[in-house]
Backbone and ligand atoms as CSV (ligand in chain L), in Angstrom:
chain,resi,resn,atom,element,x,y,z
A,1,MET,N,N,11.767,-55.592,-55.554
A,1,MET,CA,C,11.519,-54.678,-54.438
A,1,MET,C,C,11.965,-53.252,-54.811
A,2,THR,N,N,11.123,-52.353,-54.535
A,2,THR,CA,C,11.415,-50.968,-54.958
A,2,THR,C,C,11.855,-50.106,-53.770
A,3,LEU,N,N,12.648,-49.097,-54.059
A,3,LEU,CA,C,13.167,-48.195,-53.020
A,3,LEU,C,C,12.216,-47.025,-52.731
A,4,TRP,N,N,11.280,-46.832,-53.626
A,4,TRP,CA,C,10.471,-45.613,-53.529
A,4,TRP,C,C,9.766,-45.422,-52.189
A,5,PRO,N,N,9.149,-46.469,-51.635
A,5,PRO,CA,C,8.494,-46.249,-50.326
A,5,PRO,C,C,9.477,-45.775,-49.263
A,6,ARG,N,N,10.694,-46.322,-49.286
A,6,ARG,CA,C,11.695,-45.891,-48.294
A,6,ARG,C,C,12.080,-44.428,-48.506
A,7,ILE,N,N,12.329,-44.090,-49.769
A,7,ILE,CA,C,12.723,-42.708,-50.075
A,7,ILE,C,C,11.611,-41.743,-49.662
A,8,ALA,N,N,10.390,-42.143,-49.972
A,8,ALA,CA,C,9.253,-41.287,-49.599
A,8,ALA,C,C,9.173,-41.158,-48.087
A,9,GLY,N,N,9.420,-42.253,-47.380
A,9,GLY,CA,C,9.388,-42.245,-45.911
A,9,GLY,C,C,10.436,-41.306,-45.347
A,10,ILE,N,N,11.653,-41.392,-45.861
A,10,ILE,CA,C,12.745,-40.527,-45.374
A,10,ILE,C,C,12.417,-39.061,-45.662
A,11,PHE,N,N,11.911,-38.834,-46.865
A,11,PHE,CA,C,11.540,-37.466,-47.257
A,11,PHE,C,C,10.517,-36.881,-46.280
A,12,LEU,N,N,9.546,-37.713,-45.935
A,12,LEU,CA,C,8.489,-37.287,-45.018
A,12,LEU,C,C,9.064,-36.937,-43.644
A,13,ILE,N,N,9.983,-37.776,-43.153
A,13,ILE,CA,C,10.584,-37.540,-41.834
A,13,ILE,C,C,11.359,-36.224,-41.845
A,14,VAL,N,N,12.155,-36.019,-42.908
A,14,VAL,CA,C,12.941,-34.783,-43.023
A,14,VAL,C,C,12.005,-33.573,-43.041
A,15,LEU,N,N,10.909,-33.717,-43.756
A,15,LEU,CA,C,9.940,-32.626,-43.874
A,15,LEU,C,C,9.341,-32.289,-42.502
A,16,ILE,N,N,8.971,-33.327,-41.758
A,16,ILE,CA,C,8.344,-33.117,-40.448
A,16,ILE,C,C,9.331,-32.457,-39.479
A,17,ILE,N,N,10.576,-32.973,-39.459
A,17,ILE,CA,C,11.591,-32.399,-38.566
A,17,ILE,C,C,11.871,-30.953,-38.966
A,18,GLY,N,N,12.003,-30.732,-40.262
A,18,GLY,CA,C,12.294,-29.385,-40.772
A,18,GLY,C,C,11.217,-28.395,-40.394
A,19,THR,N,N,9.987,-28.792,-40.528
A,19,THR,CA,C,8.871,-27.905,-40.193
A,19,THR,C,C,8.885,-27.573,-38.706
A,20,GLY,N,N,9.093,-28.582,-37.894
A,20,GLY,CA,C,9.143,-28.371,-36.445
A,20,GLY,C,C,10.278,-27.454,-36.067
A,21,TYR,N,N,11.432,-27.652,-36.702
A,21,TYR,CA,C,12.615,-26.843,-36.384
A,21,TYR,C,C,12.372,-25.374,-36.727
A,22,SER,N,N,11.800,-25.128,-37.902
A,22,SER,CA,C,11.595,-23.733,-38.300
A,22,SER,C,C,10.565,-23.061,-37.394
A,23,LYS,N,N,9.600,-23.830,-36.885
A,23,LYS,CA,C,8.629,-23.259,-35.938
A,23,LYS,C,C,9.315,-22.840,-34.648
A,24,VAL,N,N,10.216,-23.686,-34.150
A,24,VAL,CA,C,10.950,-23.376,-32.926
A,24,VAL,C,C,11.764,-22.107,-33.135
A,25,CYS,N,N,12.431,-21.992,-34.291
A,25,CYS,CA,C,13.246,-20.811,-34.584
A,25,CYS,C,C,12.389,-19.549,-34.593
A,26,ALA,N,N,11.204,-19.655,-35.213
A,26,ALA,CA,C,10.317,-18.495,-35.313
A,26,ALA,C,C,9.874,-18.048,-33.927
A,27,GLU,N,N,9.614,-19.016,-33.042
A,27,GLU,CA,C,9.167,-18.667,-31.696
A,27,GLU,C,C,10.282,-18.002,-30.890
A,28,GLN,N,N,11.531,-18.419,-31.166
A,28,GLN,CA,C,12.633,-17.878,-30.375
A,28,GLN,C,C,13.065,-16.496,-30.858
A,29,GLN,N,N,12.664,-16.150,-32.082
A,29,GLN,CA,C,13.058,-14.868,-32.617
A,29,GLN,C,C,12.342,-13.767,-31.851
A,30,GLU,N,N,13.109,-12.811,-31.329
A,30,GLU,CA,C,12.502,-11.760,-30.527
A,30,GLU,C,C,11.779,-10.762,-31.412
A,31,GLN,N,N,10.709,-10.266,-30.865
A,31,GLN,CA,C,9.954,-9.239,-31.564
A,31,GLN,C,C,10.781,-7.955,-31.597
A,32,VAL,N,N,10.763,-7.284,-32.721
A,32,VAL,CA,C,11.497,-6.028,-32.860
A,32,VAL,C,C,10.496,-4.884,-32.998
A,33,ILE,N,N,10.691,-3.852,-32.198
A,33,ILE,CA,C,9.858,-2.651,-32.305
A,33,ILE,C,C,10.753,-1.511,-32.775
A,34,LYS,N,N,10.430,-0.966,-33.917
A,34,LYS,CA,C,11.229,0.135,-34.461
A,34,LYS,C,C,10.694,1.458,-33.932
A,35,MET,N,N,11.621,2.297,-33.496
A,35,MET,CA,C,11.247,3.614,-32.983
A,35,MET,C,C,12.188,4.661,-33.560
A,36,THR,N,N,11.723,5.899,-33.545
A,36,THR,CA,C,12.617,6.999,-33.886
A,36,THR,C,C,12.605,8.014,-32.747
A,37,ALA,N,N,13.700,8.770,-32.669
A,37,ALA,CA,C,13.810,9.839,-31.684
A,37,ALA,C,C,14.301,11.075,-32.412
A,38,LYS,N,N,13.649,12.195,-32.147
A,38,LYS,CA,C,14.094,13.480,-32.693
A,38,LYS,C,C,13.624,14.565,-31.745
A,39,ARG,N,N,14.130,15.803,-31.904
A,39,ARG,CA,C,13.659,16.919,-31.092
A,39,ARG,C,C,12.144,17.031,-31.228
A,40,PHE,N,N,11.271,16.942,-30.373
A,40,PHE,CA,C,11.441,16.509,-29.001
A,40,PHE,C,C,10.437,15.407,-28.774
A,41,GLU,N,N,10.548,14.379,-29.618
A,41,GLU,CA,C,9.573,13.302,-29.461
A,41,GLU,C,C,10.135,11.957,-29.906
A,42,TYR,N,N,9.561,10.951,-29.286
A,42,TYR,CA,C,9.785,9.576,-29.716
A,42,TYR,C,C,8.572,9.150,-30.529
A,43,SER,N,N,8.813,8.291,-31.515
A,43,SER,CA,C,7.690,7.746,-32.278
A,43,SER,C,C,7.914,6.244,-32.485
A,44,PRO,N,N,7.010,5.393,-32.032
A,44,PRO,CA,C,5.852,5.748,-31.216
A,44,PRO,C,C,6.305,6.155,-29.818
A,45,LYS,N,N,5.450,6.907,-29.147
A,45,LYS,CA,C,5.820,7.327,-27.791
A,45,LYS,C,C,5.155,6.445,-26.736
A,46,GLU,N,N,4.232,5.590,-27.209
A,46,GLU,CA,C,3.588,4.650,-26.291
A,46,GLU,C,C,3.779,3.246,-26.831
A,47,ILE,N,N,4.370,2.414,-26.002
A,47,ILE,CA,C,4.676,1.041,-26.402
A,47,ILE,C,C,3.995,0.108,-25.415
A,48,THR,N,N,3.442,-0.969,-25.924
A,48,THR,CA,C,2.842,-1.962,-25.032
A,48,THR,C,C,3.589,-3.286,-25.193
A,49,LEU,N,N,4.027,-3.824,-24.070
A,49,LEU,CA,C,4.774,-5.081,-24.064
A,49,LEU,C,C,4.066,-6.082,-23.160
A,50,LYS,N,N,4.502,-7.340,-23.296
A,50,LYS,CA,C,3.978,-8.377,-22.413
A,50,LYS,C,C,5.039,-8.753,-21.399
A,51,LYS,N,N,4.580,-8.976,-20.188
A,51,LYS,CA,C,5.503,-9.351,-19.123
A,51,LYS,C,C,6.262,-10.617,-19.505
A,52,SER,N,N,7.562,-10.598,-19.280
A,52,SER,CA,C,8.468,-11.745,-19.479
A,52,SER,C,C,8.683,-12.121,-20.944
A,53,VAL,N,N,8.127,-11.357,-21.873
A,53,VAL,CA,C,8.354,-11.650,-23.293
A,53,VAL,C,C,9.444,-10.709,-23.820
A,54,PRO,N,N,10.567,-11.290,-24.258
A,54,PRO,CA,C,11.665,-10.439,-24.707
A,54,PRO,C,C,11.355,-9.705,-26.016
A,55,VAL,N,N,11.739,-8.454,-26.078
A,55,VAL,CA,C,11.627,-7.676,-27.311
A,55,VAL,C,C,12.912,-6.875,-27.487
A,56,ILE,N,N,13.122,-6.417,-28.697
A,56,ILE,CA,C,14.239,-5.520,-28.974
A,56,ILE,C,C,13.680,-4.215,-29.505
A,57,LEU,N,N,14.039,-3.132,-28.841
A,57,LEU,CA,C,13.686,-1.809,-29.357
A,57,LEU,C,C,14.807,-1.379,-30.290
A,58,GLU,N,N,14.464,-1.055,-31.507
A,58,GLU,CA,C,15.442,-0.528,-32.463
A,58,GLU,C,C,15.136,0.946,-32.651
A,59,ILE,N,N,15.972,1.773,-32.022
A,59,ILE,CA,C,15.675,3.208,-31.982
A,59,ILE,C,C,16.685,3.965,-32.842
A,60,THR,N,N,16.166,4.768,-33.746
A,60,THR,CA,C,17.031,5.586,-34.600
A,60,THR,C,C,16.877,7.052,-34.201
A,61,ALA,N,N,17.983,7.687,-33.882
A,61,ALA,CA,C,17.959,9.125,-33.605
A,61,ALA,C,C,18.118,9.848,-34.937
A,62,LEU,N,N,17.132,10.657,-35.280
A,62,LEU,CA,C,17.097,11.237,-36.621
A,62,LEU,C,C,17.939,12.504,-36.757
A,63,ASP,N,N,17.995,13.318,-35.700
A,63,ASP,CA,C,18.561,14.647,-35.915
A,63,ASP,C,C,19.793,14.984,-35.084
A,64,ARG,N,N,20.000,14.255,-33.998
A,64,ARG,CA,C,21.158,14.558,-33.143
A,64,ARG,C,C,21.227,13.482,-32.062
A,65,LEU,N,N,22.170,13.627,-31.175
A,65,LEU,CA,C,22.281,12.714,-30.046
A,65,LEU,C,C,21.115,12.912,-29.079
A,66,HIS,N,N,20.483,11.799,-28.717
A,66,HIS,CA,C,19.456,11.807,-27.683
A,66,HIS,C,C,19.772,10.683,-26.701
A,67,GLY,N,N,18.957,10.644,-25.641
A,67,GLY,CA,C,19.085,9.549,-24.690
A,67,GLY,C,C,17.770,8.796,-24.601
A,68,PHE,N,N,17.842,7.596,-24.058
A,68,PHE,CA,C,16.622,6.828,-23.785
A,68,PHE,C,C,16.791,6.256,-22.392
A,69,TYR,N,N,15.927,6.710,-21.477
A,69,TYR,CA,C,16.091,6.316,-20.081
A,69,TYR,C,C,14.736,5.927,-19.498
A,70,CYS,N,N,14.635,4.661,-19.089
A,70,CYS,CA,C,13.428,4.157,-18.429
A,70,CYS,C,C,13.875,3.548,-17.102
A,71,PRO,N,N,13.910,4.396,-16.044
A,71,PRO,CA,C,14.477,3.940,-14.772
A,71,PRO,C,C,13.778,2.716,-14.182
A,72,ASP,N,N,12.440,2.667,-14.299
A,72,ASP,CA,C,11.696,1.562,-13.678
A,72,ASP,C,C,12.057,0.206,-14.286
A,73,LEU,N,N,12.415,0.216,-15.575
A,73,LEU,CA,C,12.776,-1.055,-16.224
A,73,LEU,C,C,14.293,-1.180,-16.394
A,74,LYS,N,N,15.009,-0.246,-15.770
A,74,LYS,CA,C,16.475,-0.254,-15.794
A,74,LYS,C,C,17.043,-0.264,-17.218
A,75,LEU,N,N,16.480,0.607,-18.052
A,75,LEU,CA,C,16.957,0.738,-19.428
A,75,LEU,C,C,17.598,2.112,-19.589
A,76,ARG,N,N,18.761,2.144,-20.183
A,76,ARG,CA,C,19.410,3.440,-20.438
A,76,ARG,C,C,20.387,3.273,-21.581
A,77,THR,N,N,20.287,4.138,-22.560
A,77,THR,CA,C,21.258,4.107,-23.649
A,77,THR,C,C,21.353,5.474,-24.307
A,78,ASP,N,N,22.496,5.735,-24.906
A,78,ASP,CA,C,22.627,6.888,-25.798
A,78,ASP,C,C,22.047,6.495,-27.145
A,79,LEU,N,N,21.476,7.458,-27.834
A,79,LEU,CA,C,20.982,7.229,-29.191
A,79,LEU,C,C,21.808,8.108,-30.127
A,80,LEU,N,N,22.719,7.479,-30.845
A,80,LEU,CA,C,23.608,8.253,-31.715
A,80,LEU,C,C,22.892,8.630,-33.003
A,81,GLN,N,N,23.170,9.842,-33.449
A,81,GLN,CA,C,22.504,10.365,-34.649
A,81,GLN,C,C,22.739,9.463,-35.857
A,82,GLY,N,N,21.645,9.108,-36.516
A,82,GLY,CA,C,21.735,8.329,-37.745
A,82,GLY,C,C,22.023,6.855,-37.543
A,83,LYS,N,N,22.157,6.428,-36.288
A,83,LYS,CA,C,22.466,5.028,-36.015
A,83,LYS,C,C,21.244,4.325,-35.422
A,84,VAL,N,N,21.164,3.036,-35.666
A,84,VAL,CA,C,20.126,2.234,-35.035
A,84,VAL,C,C,20.698,1.685,-33.727
A,85,THR,N,N,20.059,2.004,-32.633
A,85,THR,CA,C,20.492,1.502,-31.329
A,85,THR,C,C,19.524,0.418,-30.878
A,86,ARG,N,N,20.054,-0.745,-30.566
A,86,ARG,CA,C,19.201,-1.865,-30.150
A,86,ARG,C,C,19.198,-1.981,-28.632
A,87,VAL,N,N,18.009,-2.041,-28.073
A,87,VAL,CA,C,17.852,-2.176,-26.624
A,87,VAL,C,C,17.037,-3.438,-26.350
A,88,SER,N,N,17.642,-4.391,-25.668
A,88,SER,CA,C,16.908,-5.612,-25.307
A,88,SER,C,C,16.096,-5.368,-24.049
A,89,VAL,N,N,14.847,-5.800,-24.079
A,89,VAL,CA,C,13.956,-5.620,-22.930
A,89,VAL,C,C,13.275,-6.941,-22.615
A,90,VAL,N,N,13.312,-7.328,-21.350
A,90,VAL,CA,C,12.461,-8.420,-20.878
A,90,VAL,C,C,11.722,-7.855,-19.660
A,91,PRO,N,N,10.523,-7.311,-19.880
A,91,PRO,CA,C,9.817,-6.658,-18.770
A,91,PRO,C,C,9.518,-7.656,-17.654
A,92,ASP,N,N,9.871,-7.296,-16.427
A,92,ASP,CA,C,9.704,-8.236,-15.315
A,92,ASP,C,C,8.574,-7.821,-14.380
A,93,LYS,N,N,7.863,-6.757,-14.751
A,93,LYS,CA,C,6.733,-6.346,-13.899
A,93,LYS,C,C,5.667,-5.666,-14.748
A,94,ILE,N,N,4.465,-5.657,-14.210
A,94,ILE,CA,C,3.319,-5.076,-14.904
A,94,ILE,C,C,3.148,-3.633,-14.449
A,95,GLY,N,N,2.772,-2.778,-15.403
A,95,GLY,CA,C,2.538,-1.384,-15.035
A,95,GLY,C,C,2.763,-0.464,-16.208
A,96,VAL,N,N,2.714,0.834,-15.916
A,96,VAL,CA,C,2.993,1.855,-16.930
A,96,VAL,C,C,4.257,2.584,-16.488
A,97,PHE,N,N,5.277,2.539,-17.328
A,97,PHE,CA,C,6.584,3.059,-16.937
A,97,PHE,C,C,7.010,4.163,-17.904
A,98,ALA,N,N,7.368,5.280,-17.337
A,98,ALA,CA,C,7.748,6.424,-18.165
A,98,ALA,C,C,9.195,6.290,-18.621
A,99,PHE,N,N,9.456,6.734,-19.843
A,99,PHE,CA,C,10.849,6.901,-20.279
A,99,PHE,C,C,11.008,8.332,-20.796
A,100,HIS,N,N,12.230,8.787,-20.834
A,100,HIS,CA,C,12.472,10.144,-21.323
A,100,HIS,C,C,13.885,10.273,-21.863
A,101,CYS,N,N,14.090,11.368,-22.572
A,101,CYS,CA,C,15.424,11.691,-23.070
A,101,CYS,C,C,16.210,12.302,-21.913
A,102,ASP,N,N,17.387,11.786,-21.661
A,102,ASP,CA,C,18.196,12.308,-20.554
A,102,ASP,C,C,19.462,12.991,-21.047
A,103,ILE,N,N,19.436,13.404,-22.299
A,103,ILE,CA,C,20.531,14.228,-22.823
A,103,ILE,C,C,19.898,15.530,-23.316
A,104,VAL,N,N,20.298,16.619,-22.678
A,104,VAL,CA,C,19.678,17.907,-22.994
A,104,VAL,C,C,19.865,18.207,-24.486
A,105,CYS,N,N,18.741,18.310,-25.180
A,105,CYS,CA,C,18.817,18.409,-26.643
A,105,CYS,C,C,18.174,19.685,-27.167
A,106,GLY,N,N,17.854,20.614,-26.274
A,106,GLY,CA,C,17.332,21.891,-26.731
A,106,GLY,C,C,16.090,22.301,-25.962
A,107,ASP,N,N,15.503,23.426,-26.402
A,107,ASP,CA,C,14.279,23.929,-25.787
A,107,ASP,C,C,13.147,22.961,-26.094
A,108,GLY,N,N,12.594,22.351,-25.069
A,108,GLY,CA,C,11.539,21.370,-25.310
A,108,GLY,C,C,12.000,19.974,-24.944
A,109,HIS,N,N,13.260,19.880,-24.570
A,109,HIS,CA,C,13.837,18.602,-24.166
A,109,HIS,C,C,13.017,17.916,-23.080
A,110,GLU,N,N,12.470,18.721,-22.152
A,110,GLU,CA,C,11.709,18.158,-21.025
A,110,GLU,C,C,10.448,17.440,-21.504
A,111,THR,N,N,9.986,17.763,-22.698
A,111,THR,CA,C,8.751,17.159,-23.187
A,111,THR,C,C,9.006,15.888,-23.995
A,112,MET,N,N,10.266,15.513,-24.086
A,112,MET,CA,C,10.621,14.333,-24.883
A,112,MET,C,C,10.462,13.090,-24.001
A,113,VAL,N,N,9.226,12.613,-23.948
A,113,VAL,CA,C,8.870,11.541,-23.017
A,113,VAL,C,C,7.999,10.490,-23.705
A,114,GLY,N,N,7.835,9.370,-23.039
A,114,GLY,CA,C,6.954,8.315,-23.548
A,114,GLY,C,C,6.688,7.311,-22.456
A,115,THR,N,N,5.880,6.299,-22.786
A,115,THR,CA,C,5.576,5.284,-21.782
A,115,THR,C,C,5.689,3.879,-22.358
A,116,ILE,N,N,6.100,2.978,-21.501
A,116,ILE,CA,C,6.061,1.540,-21.807
A,116,ILE,C,C,5.018,0.927,-20.893
A,117,THR,N,N,3.981,0.373,-21.499
A,117,THR,CA,C,2.948,-0.311,-20.727
A,117,THR,C,C,3.228,-1.813,-20.789
A,118,VAL,N,N,3.326,-2.427,-19.627
A,118,VAL,CA,C,3.576,-3.867,-19.579
A,118,VAL,C,C,2.327,-4.559,-19.059
A,119,LYS,N,N,1.833,-5.503,-19.876
A,119,LYS,CA,C,0.622,-6.235,-19.511
A,119,LYS,C,C,0.941,-7.692,-19.222
A,120,GLU,N,N,-0.036,-8.357,-18.625
A,120,GLU,CA,C,0.114,-9.779,-18.289
A,120,GLU,C,C,0.258,-10.620,-19.551
L,1,CU,CU,CU,16.662,15.560,-25.011
Protein backbone atom coordinates (compact mmCIF):
# COMPACT_ATOMS: atom_id res chain seq x y z
CA MET A 1 0.00 0.00 0.00
CA THR A 2 1.39 3.33 -0.99
CA LEU A 3 1.12 6.70 0.77
CA TRP A 4 1.17 8.78 -2.37
CA PRO A 5 -2.60 9.05 -2.90
CA ARG A 6 -3.01 10.27 0.69
CA ILE A 7 -0.19 12.79 0.37
CA ALA A 8 -1.63 14.03 -2.89
CA GLY A 9 -5.06 14.30 -1.26
CA ILE A 10 -3.74 16.34 1.67
CA PHE A 11 -1.76 18.55 -0.70
CA LEU A 12 -4.90 19.21 -2.71
CA ILE A 13 -6.92 20.13 0.40
CA VAL A 14 -4.21 22.54 1.59
CA LEU A 15 -4.10 24.08 -1.87
CA ILE A 16 -7.87 24.59 -2.00
CA ILE A 17 -8.03 26.10 1.51
CA GLY A 18 -5.02 28.31 0.78
CA THR A 19 -6.51 29.64 -2.42
CA GLY A 20 -9.82 30.41 -0.74
CA TYR A 21 -8.07 32.13 2.16
CA SER A 22 -5.98 34.38 -0.05
CA LYS A 23 -9.12 35.36 -2.00
CA VAL A 24 -10.86 36.38 1.22
CA CYS A 25 -7.81 38.45 2.23
CA ALA A 26 -7.74 40.19 -1.15
CA GLU A 27 -11.42 41.09 -0.86
CA GLN A 28 -10.98 42.51 2.62
CA GLN A 29 -8.05 44.68 1.63
CA GLU A 30 -9.29 48.24 1.28
CA GLN A 31 -8.74 50.10 -1.91
CA VAL A 32 -6.14 52.84 -1.58
CA ILE A 33 -6.39 56.09 -3.53
CA LYS A 34 -3.22 58.14 -3.59
CA MET A 35 -3.59 61.90 -3.70
CA THR A 36 -1.36 64.92 -3.43
CA ALA A 37 -2.07 68.39 -2.09
CA LYS A 38 -0.11 71.53 -2.89
CA ARG A 39 -0.78 75.26 -3.37
CA PHE A 40 -3.62 75.37 -4.57
CA GLU A 41 -4.81 72.05 -5.82
CA TYR A 42 -5.48 68.47 -5.01
CA SER A 43 -4.55 65.77 -7.49
CA PRO A 44 -6.75 64.08 -8.40
CA LYS A 45 -9.35 66.66 -7.50
CA GLU A 46 -12.27 64.44 -8.48
CA ILE A 47 -12.68 61.07 -6.84
CA THR A 48 -15.41 58.53 -7.44
CA LEU A 49 -16.30 56.03 -4.73
CA LYS A 50 -18.94 53.38 -4.23
CA LYS A 51 -21.47 53.62 -1.47
CA SER A 52 -20.60 51.46 1.57
CA VAL A 53 -17.27 50.33 0.07
CA PRO A 54 -14.38 51.27 2.35
CA VAL A 55 -11.39 53.05 0.85
CA ILE A 56 -8.31 54.76 2.22
CA LEU A 57 -7.22 58.10 0.87
CA GLU A 58 -3.45 58.46 1.11
CA ILE A 59 -2.80 62.16 0.78
CA THR A 60 0.67 63.68 0.62
CA ALA A 61 1.10 67.41 1.14
CA LEU A 62 3.95 68.38 -1.14
CA ASP A 63 4.82 71.94 -0.20
CA ARG A 64 3.41 72.93 3.19
CA LEU A 65 0.65 72.25 5.68
CA HIS A 66 -2.79 71.93 4.13
CA GLY A 67 -6.16 70.72 5.30
CA PHE A 68 -8.66 68.25 3.90
CA TYR A 69 -12.26 68.91 4.85
CA CYS A 70 -15.34 67.19 3.43
CA PRO A 71 -18.19 68.22 5.74
CA ASP A 72 -20.89 66.12 4.05
CA LEU A 73 -18.91 62.92 4.62
CA LYS A 74 -17.59 64.08 8.00
CA LEU A 75 -13.95 63.90 6.94
CA ARG A 76 -11.37 66.32 8.30
CA THR A 77 -7.63 66.06 8.70
CA ASP A 78 -4.47 68.11 8.65
CA LEU A 79 -2.06 67.24 5.86
CA LEU A 80 1.48 67.60 7.15
CA GLN A 81 4.16 68.58 4.68
CA GLY A 82 6.04 65.62 3.25
CA LYS A 83 3.94 63.10 5.18
CA VAL A 84 1.41 60.60 3.93
CA THR A 85 -1.89 61.11 5.74
CA ARG A 86 -4.33 58.20 5.63
CA VAL A 87 -8.04 58.93 5.73
CA SER A 88 -10.48 56.03 6.00
CA VAL A 89 -13.75 56.56 4.16
CA VAL A 90 -16.89 54.45 4.07
CA PRO A 91 -19.34 56.59 2.08
CA ASP A 92 -22.83 56.19 3.53
CA LYS A 93 -24.77 58.21 0.96
CA ILE A 94 -24.92 58.84 -2.76
CA GLY A 95 -24.15 62.23 -4.23
CA VAL A 96 -21.45 64.72 -5.12
CA PHE A 97 -19.69 66.12 -2.07
CA ALA A 98 -17.26 69.00 -2.10
CA PHE A 99 -14.03 69.01 -0.12
CA HIS A 100 -11.61 71.86 0.36
CA CYS A 101 -8.49 72.99 2.13
CA ASP A 102 -9.42 74.57 5.45
CA ILE A 103 -5.99 75.84 6.40
CA VAL A 104 -5.21 79.20 4.85
CA CYS A 105 -2.22 78.46 2.65
CA GLY A 106 -1.82 81.61 0.60
CA ASP A 107 -3.34 83.61 -2.24
CA GLY A 108 -5.53 81.14 -4.08
CA HIS A 109 -6.34 79.06 -1.04
CA GLU A 110 -10.07 79.48 -1.76
CA THR A 111 -9.62 77.63 -5.05
CA MET A 112 -8.13 74.56 -3.41
CA VAL A 113 -11.20 72.38 -3.80
CA GLY A 114 -12.36 69.02 -5.13
CA THR A 115 -15.26 66.62 -5.17
CA ILE A 116 -16.02 63.10 -4.01
CA THR A 117 -18.71 61.47 -6.11
CA VAL A 118 -20.40 58.52 -4.44
CA LYS A 119 -22.27 56.08 -6.66
CA GLU A 120 -24.48 53.08 -6.01
CU1 LIG B 1 -5.27 76.12 1.82
